[in-house]
C-alpha positions in Angstrom: -3.9 -9.1 81.0 -1.8 -7.2 78.5 -3.0 -9.6 75.7 -6.6 -8.7 76.6 -6.1 -5.0 76.6 -3.9 -4.8 73.5 -6.3 -7.1 71.6 -9.3 -5.0 72.6 -7.7 -1.7 71.6 -6.3 -2.9 68.3 -9.6 -4.4 67.1 -11.8 -1.5 68.3 -9.6 0.9 66.4 -9.3 -1.3 63.3 -13.1 -1.7 63.2 -13.7 2.1 62.8 -15.2 2.5 59.3 -14.8 -1.2 58.5 -17.4 -3.0 56.4 -18.7 -4.9 59.4 -19.4 -1.6 61.1 -21.3 -0.6 57.9 -23.1 -4.0 58.2 -24.1 -3.1 61.8 -25.6 0.1 60.5 -27.5 -1.7 57.7 -28.8 -4.4 60.0 -29.9 -1.8 62.6 -31.7 0.3 60.0 -33.3 -2.7 58.4 -34.5 -4.7 61.5 -34.6 -2.0 64.3 -34.0 -4.8 66.8 -30.6 -3.9 68.5 -30.5 -6.7 71.1 -30.5 -9.7 68.7 -28.2 -7.9 66.4 -25.7 -7.3 69.2 -25.9 -10.9 70.3 -25.4 -12.1 66.7 -22.3 -9.9 66.4 -20.9 -11.4 69.6 -21.6 -15.0 68.5 -20.1 -14.5 65.0 -17.1 -12.6 66.2 -16.3 -15.1 69.0 -16.5 -18.0 66.5 -14.5 -16.2 63.8 -11.8 -14.9 66.1 -11.5 -18.1 68.0 -10.6 -19.8 64.7 -8.2 -17.0 63.8 -6.6 -17.1 67.2 -6.0 -20.8 66.9 -4.3 -20.2 63.6 -2.2 -17.4 65.1 -1.1 -19.5 68.1 -0.1 -22.3 65.7 2.0 -19.9 63.6 3.8 -18.7 66.8 4.9 -22.3 67.4 6.2 -22.8 63.9 8.1 -19.5 63.5 11.2 -18.3 65.2 10.7 -15.4 67.6 12.8 -13.0 65.4 10.8 -13.8 62.3 7.5 -13.6 64.2 8.6 -10.1 65.5 9.1 -8.8 61.9 5.9 -10.4 60.7 4.1 -8.6 63.5 5.8 -5.3 62.6 5.0 -5.7 58.9 1.4 -6.6 59.8 0.9 -3.5 62.0 2.3 -1.3 59.3 0.2 -2.9 56.6 -2.9 -2.4 58.9 -1.9 1.3 59.2 -2.1 1.6 55.4 -5.2 -0.6 55.1 -7.0 1.5 57.7 -6.7 4.5 55.4 -8.7 2.7 52.7 -12.4 2.9 53.6 -14.4 -0.3 53.3 -17.6 -0.5 51.4 -20.4 -3.0 52.1 -21.4 -5.2 49.2 -25.1 -4.9 48.5 -25.4 -8.7 48.4 -24.2 -8.9 52.0 -26.9 -6.6 53.2 -29.8 -8.0 51.1 -29.0 -11.7 51.5 -30.5 -11.7 55.0 -34.1 -10.9 54.2 -35.8 -14.2 54.9 -33.9 -15.2 58.0 -34.4 -14.3 61.6 -32.5 -11.2 62.9 -30.1 -13.2 65.1 -29.3 -15.8 62.5 -29.0 -13.2 59.8 -26.6 -11.3 61.9 -24.5 -14.3 62.8 -24.2 -15.5 59.2 -23.6 -12.0 57.8 -21.0 -11.1 60.4 -19.1 -14.4 60.3 -18.8 -14.2 56.5 -18.0 -10.5 56.5 -15.1 -11.1 58.9 -13.5 -13.8 56.7 -10.2 -12.3 55.5 -11.1 -8.9 57.1 -8.4 -6.8 58.8 -9.7 -7.5 62.2 -9.5 -11.3 61.6 -6.0 -10.9 60.3 -5.2 -8.7 63.3 -6.5 -11.6 65.5 -4.2 -14.0 63.8 -1.2 -11.7 64.4 -2.2 -10.9 68.0 -2.6 -14.6 68.8 0.8 -15.3 67.4 2.4 -12.5 69.5 0.5 -12.7 72.8 -0.8 -15.4 75.1 -2.9 -16.8 76.6 -5.1 -17.3 73.6 -8.4 -16.9 75.5 -7.4 -13.3 76.4 -6.6 -12.5 72.7 -9.9 -13.9 71.5 -11.9 -12.2 74.4 -10.1 -9.0 73.6 -10.7 -9.0 69.9 -14.3 -9.9 70.5 -14.7 -7.1 73.1 -13.0 -4.7 70.6 -15.5 -5.7 67.9 -18.4 -5.2 70.3 -17.0 -1.8 71.5 -16.9 -0.6 67.9 -20.2 -2.1 66.7 -22.7 -2.0 69.5 -22.9 1.8 69.6 -23.5 1.8 65.9 -26.3 -0.7 66.2 -28.0 1.2 69.1 -27.6 4.7 67.6 -28.3 3.5 64.1 -28.1 5.8 61.1 -29.1 8.9 63.1 -25.6 10.1 63.7 -23.7 8.2 61.0 -23.6 11.0 58.5 -22.1 13.4 61.1 -19.0 11.3 62.0 -15.7 12.5 60.6 -14.7 9.1 59.2 -11.6 10.3 57.4 -10.2 11.7 60.7 -11.0 8.4 62.4 -9.2 6.4 59.7 -6.1 8.6 59.9 -6.0 8.3 63.7 -6.3 4.5 63.6 -3.6 4.4 60.9 -1.2 6.4 63.0 -1.9 4.1 66.0 -1.2 1.0 63.9 2.1 2.6 62.6 3.1 3.4 66.2 2.3 -0.1 67.3 4.5 -1.5 64.5 7.4 0.8 65.4 7.0 0.0 69.1 7.2 -3.8 68.4 10.2 -3.2 66.0 12.1 -1.2 68.6 11.1 -3.3 71.6 
């Protein structure tokens, strides 16, 4: 169960202020239909993170445990730095969904927004470090939902009042601590 809990926490924290969280806000404001948006987020994340998890599990088989450990350490430290850099949503990502249904628009937008995103990279790293794979994918998907579902349901109403810089710093400190923990373990 450690894989599930760690994966959930890592992705939920990494997602704070991420472009997919901004995408959640845009979709919620545009469509005002939270249920299909949340379902779309779940479907897209599950597909995207399952692919990332398979890649991470394959990497774990190809790399030595010592090399893998240092890749994980470097990845967590890189995530700490990356978390301090706020994401911005491309205008094209938000407007390309006009003619599609809410669910389909959300699935497509989220799947594409997650490609190469820090939470997808975190999923690859977590799947290389932890097993079973299903717990990593379930955890990263749950973490994505924990971070994005409240944004969808609350919408833009409270978005302007959140101290995003403090959230980014707290997430960066956690990633740095995780990297040090893996290094010293």
